C-alpha angles and dihedrals in degrees: 000000000000132000096183107072117071109243113253111268095011111119136184122203125190111236130212125241124193107203130180139146091286096057134270147289114221114201116213121160137356128193087237093060114114094237095048106118099172136288124281107145144341126207145152129237112209109211121190121219113288094005118134123205126191165004097197135151128190113209097197108008126099111212134199116200126195132163113215094170130035127348132289132188110213122196117199123193125194116208096153106139099226097035119119087222097049109151094022128127129204122198111200130180118211121187143148097257124030098013103037098151139131113246110206112201122193121212120278101044124116117226140181130177141198133198106239098175125097091243128039121290132220117219110195117207128189114187129190098232133032113275114276114184091205093058097067138060128218131201131184117259090250107054135142089226092068117041099207128121116206113215 
């Protein structure tokens, strides 16, 4: 199990913020971005402090995560058979200040996330096709299939 190598197909992109005395504009995703696969749906997951969601895996959907409010720790696990990073984990912090990035997640990767800010966090997700509950898989947080212990 390694946490050092970036999982194959997983990409992080720094995002621009335009901040002034009136507020801010938070850039997120453009149709010209290399990982943009089309638009199907956009939504937010509100995560309360200390709460962990997951494990989930999309079999066909490309996802783009961003956190415009709060802070979230995301754990990605690669158990794809033919992947060069099979068996690897990545732990990635997304937040509105120091780690304001877009995390592009290809299909086939397991993920789980936890709110690590003092207040709730919003995790934004843009996916390339409309949500289909039959397309994804879900596992409990404690499972023998994924050897990761949330603290």
